[in-house]
N, C-alpha and C positions, 0 to 999 in steps of 0.2 A: 285187287283193286285197292287203291290203298281207300285207309278211313278217314279221309278227308273229302274226298274225291264220293264215297257212299254216303258222305250226312249230307255234302252239296247236292247232290240228287234225291235224297229220302224228301229234306226238305222241303224239294224245289217241287218234285212232286206232290208236297201233300197241301202246299198252300194253293195248289194251280189246281185239286181238287175239292178243298173247300170254298176256291171262288167258284167254281158252279153250286155249289151249295149244297154239296155233301156233308152228312151228317159226318162230324168229328169223328165217334169213335169209328168209321168205316173207313175214314181219311189215314186213320193211326194206325190203327188196327191191321186193316186190310192190306195196305202199303207193309206194316212188318213183316207179314207174313210172305207176300209176294219177294220181299227181299231176303227172307231165309232160304224159301224155296228156290231162287235164284242161286245165291251164295251154297247150300249145305243141302238140298236135295228135300224130298218128301216126309223124309225123317222128322225136318224141323220145323213142321206144322202144327205138332205136337205142344210147342210150345204153346199154341194158344188152348191145349189144353191145359198144361199145370200154370199157364195165367189164371184160369178160370176158377180151378181149383182151391190156388194158394190164397185167394178171397176167403172160404168159409173159414181158414184158421182165426181170421181177427173177430174174436164173438165180442169186439168193441164196437163194430161197424153196424153190431145191434140197434144201439142207440139212435142213427142216422135216420132212419123211417120212424119208429117213435119222436124225434121230438117232428119229423117232419107234418108225423099227424098232430101233435101240441098242437102248432098252428095253424093249419088248416082247421082244427075244431075254433078256433077262435076267429077266423078268417071267415068260415062261412055262417057260422051264427051272428054276426053281424055287432060281436064285441068291438071292433076297432070304431063304429062311429060315437060307442059311446065315449074312449080314448077321442076321439077328435073333438068332441062335444067338449069335454073338461080342459083340455088346452088351449083349444081360440078362447074360454072363457076367460081363464087366469090370463092368458098374454093379451086382450084385447087391447091396454092402453099404449102398447109398444109398436111404436114402426115396423111396418109388415108381418103385422102377430100372426094371420094366417097362415104366410111362409112360416115362421118358427114355428108353430102349434105343429103342422107339418112334418118337421124336422123331427120334435119332441115325441111324435104319438110314433113318427118311423124307428125310433132308439127302443121306443120299450114292444114295439111292435115285432124289433130285429131279437128283440130277447126270447119272445114268445114263436114269430113261425120260422125265423131260421131259412127264410127263404127270401133272396133280394126281389125272386119275381114276382111274389104275393105281396108281398111290402108295394114293388112300385103300381103293379094293377088295382091294388085295394085303394092304395091313394090317389092314386089316380084316377078314380072310379068317384073317390068321397069329396077330395081337396080341393080337385083343380074347379070341377063346371062352381064351385064356390067359389074358390079364387076371381074366375076370371067373370063370375057376377058384381064381385066388388071391385072392378076394373085393374085387376094386376095387371102388370106386363107380363106377356106369354116368357117371357126368359127369367124371371123369378118364377114363377110358379110353374113352370114345368121341370124347370132345376133344381129347385130343391127337392121335388120330388123326389126325383133320381139319384140326388148326392144324398139322402134320408134313408133309402132304401138302402143302397150299396151299404149304412154302417152294417147288416148284416154280417159282413164278413170279420168281424171282428166283437161284435157284442155277443156274449156268449149266450144260449148255448150255440157256438158256429158250426156246421155240418164240414167244412172245410179245415176250420181247426180241429176238428177229430179225426181225421184223414192225414193229416200235419204229422198228427201226435203218433198214427201207427207208421209211419213212414218215419218218423225221428226217434221212433223208440223213445216216446216222450209220456210227461205224466197229462191225460187231458183237463184237469183241475187247474191246472200251473198254466196251460195255454189258456183255457175260460179265464184266469184271474188277469194273466198277464193281458189279453186282450180286452178286458173292460174301460181302464182310466184312459187308454188312446181311441178307445171308441167313446166316449164322453168325452174326451178332450176336440176330435172332430165335429160332433156336434156340439158341441162351445165352437169352436171355429165360425160353421154355418152358421148359429143365431145371431153371432157376431157380428160378421158381415151383412146379414142377412139387414139386420136391425139401424145399424150406422148409414149402407148405403139408403136405406127406406127412407131415414130422418133426411139425407142429402140429399134425397132426389125424391121426394115425396107421391112424386105424379106414377110413381112404379108400380106405386102400393098404397091405394088412397087409404086414410083411417077410419077404421068406423067410426060412425057416429054416436057423441054420448048419450044422445038418447035412446041406442038403439044396444047400448052394451048392457051385459048380466049386472041383473044388482046383487049382493054379496050371499044371499038365500039361494040365489040361482048357482052363484057358483060352489058352494058349498053341496049343494043338491048335486052337483056335476061330481063331485068327489066319489057318488058312489061308484061311477063306471070307472073310477081306477081303481077298486078293493081288487075284486076277480081277479083281476090282468097280474097284477103286482102279488096278490099272495101266492099264484101261483110260479113269479121266477124267483118270489125267495123260499119258497120249498126246495124248489129244483136246485137253484143255485146254492141256497146255504147250505142243503144235503150234501152236492158234491165238493164245494172248499171249506166245508166242516167237518169231513170224511168221514159222513156221516154214511154215506151209499157208492155204492159205484157209479159213474156216468152210464152205465148201462139201467142201473138200478134206477137212480132218477129218470133214467129221460120213459121209465115204464108206469113212475110214478106220477111224471107231469103229465102225459096223456091220460092215465086216468083222471087225474085232478083237471084235465081242461075238457072232459065228457060232465064230470060232475057241476063244474063252473056251466057250463052253456044249461046243464040242468037245472039249475038253480034262478038263471034268467027267463028260464021257460021257453027257450027257444032247440031244446034238445027233441028231436025229431028222426025217422029214421031215414030220411035227404039229405042231414046235415048229417049224418055216417056215413051214408053211402058215397057223397059228395068229398067229404074230406079223406077216407080209403081213397077214392077214386085217385085224387091228387098226392096222396103222400104212394103209391103205388106207382105212379107215371117218373112223381122229382126221381123216387128213389130209383127205380128200371132205366130210369136217363143215368144215374150217376153212377150204378154199379157197369156197367157197358160202358164207360168213357173208362174207368177203373181196369174193366177188363183188356182195352184194349192198348192202356195206355201202360201197363204191368206185361204185354205180351211185346210194346216197343222196347220196354225197356231191358225185358229178358235179353231180346236179337240185338239191341245196342254194345249191352253189355260183355254179351258175346266176340262180338267183334272186338274187344279190348277198349274201346272209344271212354267210358270211363277212365281208363286210367289215362288215359291220355291227355285226357280234358283237363282231370286234376293236376297232372307236372305240366302243364301247356300256363293256368293260372298261380298255381303258385309256383311257378319257375317264373313271372312275370315281373320287372322290377317295378311295379305300384305300392309296394305298400301293403301289407292288411288293409286298410282302410279304403286304398285303392281298388284292391280288390272285391271288396263290400259293396262301394260302389258301382261298380262296373258290374256286380253281379245285380244290384238293382235295376240298371237299365237292362239288361236281357229280360228282365219282370217286365218290365215296358214294354219292349218292344215286340217278346210274346206273345203279349196280352191284348197288343192288336188282333190278331188274328186265329189265338187261340184260348180255348177255355180252359177257364182257371183249375177243375180238375186235373185236365190234360198237362198245363202247364206243372201242377204238382208233382206229376207223377216222370212226367219227362226230366227233372231238372233235380228234383231234391235229391233222388239216388245218390246224384254227382253232387251239389254243393254243399249235403250239410255235411259230411266226412273235411273239404277244406275248411268250412266255418271252426269246424271244431278243433283242427290243426291249427286255424287263425287263433284261436283262442278265445273265440264270439260265442256266445252263449244261443244253445238253439233255440230256448223259447221266445227270445227276441228277436231272436234272425225268424222264425216262424211269425212274427208279429206283422215285422218288416213284410212278411211274401203278403200279408193279408190285404195291411195298408196299399201293396202295389197291387192287390187283384179289386180294390176296390174303384182305383185307377182305372184299371180293365176295362172294369165295367163302363165307366164313361166317356170312354175314348172309343173313335171309330177306327177301322171300319167293325171291328167285331163288338164292339158296347154293349151288351146283354140287356142293360135296359133301357138305353138311347131306343132299339128296335120295340121292346114291348112300350115304352114312352108313343110312339109312334101307332099302336094299336087303339090305344087311347084317345088321345087329344082328335078335338073339334079340326074339318078339312083347312079351319084359315091356318094352323099352325104344322108347318110346314117343315120336313125333316134336317134342310138348313137352322132355322128357328131351332130345332129343338139339338142340335150341334152344337151351338151360339150359346144357347142356356147352360150350359156346364160347361164354359171354360173356368168363371171363375170359381166354381167347388172344386174343378180339376187340379187348377193352381195350389188350393188352401189345403188340398189332401197332399199336395209336394208340401207345404209347409209344415202341417204336419206329421209328415212322414221323416222332414230334418230335424223338425224338435224328437224325436222319438229316436234318432238315428244318435243325436247328439247328446242326447239324456236319456238312457237308458234305463234307468229309475221307473221313470214313468213306465216301461212297461215290467219289471222284476221286481221293485218295491211290493207289491200287494201279494203275490206269490212266494217271494221270501219269507214275505210275515207271518203268512197262514200254514204254507209249505217249512217252512226254514229252506238253507242256500246249501 
């Protein structure tokens, strides 16, 4: 049986199983084992064991649950409310201030939580009711929350960036530094779009009446809500980028600092710690299962010789290096409509990274391009994870069709951001090269 036919059958069955609602790990890992058993016999089932055992070699993965725990402590302690109050107070005079404040909070929240799901659910519970009460359009209100939450892919510390660093054998600090400016770039594009559109169409986001806007004293008082979150971000990221600690050590410091911050706010309780630990366990467990399924697929697919064939075909196409790069971005976008970001990472990167290096592109820059694509994937149907999460927190008058329409402008802005990063690689590479050298 040819590798082309095997690939067609495999992905066809995988999409069919995903359409039935089967979790991605079973669709990916189960099909891989079935294919191996069919081609090579019972001995091939050892592939699953080898894939699972290989995970423990990566000590770097220890920081994933610790970063997630750090964010969960912030989430379950209610510190997000303090952040939102500070942003909405200071942005009150500009058009669409509540929507822009939502993007701003999501930007900071991304640097703490490292979870798009948590940011979506948190801001959907805090910001959405307030925006709807103020008469905001349901498209602006829901769209800004989902776009802001997706910034967690880029703003460090990003869990998926850590996994990319493991596969690409690149520095986590370089990936974190490389994602910072692109994340801020996209947040700025979102805020500019919201401000301009709400200025042109004020009925989409009625301004807050002047008599209800906070005075300077209230604004200054609200800044206290930024002190603890920003201190944790500076402590964690500064120690990694400054070379004082490894990412694993910094994640442990961040986890401890989050407990101290919650205690300072007098919100530390056994319930908060328990909820944070359980949420961290669930998210990390899901990620590791997908990790194992994808590794199993990768080993079997590589054993068939598909990796070498794909590399030979792509590098042999008469597209030029930039044409191949653009084609890779299109495959990310297409796969993102039906697969999880972690699955896409472990399926494609063992094939794409050698190609990218052979074409002379920087793997750190390429990793950031992947992260931007995954942002877009989280906002595009049918798999769009943020879309499904948003459906769980919106009121009944907002339909799934409304949620789909709300993200269209923001997906287009993400495309603009992707194009800027491709055309000007220094947006990604300037800071890593400044800190770590070239």
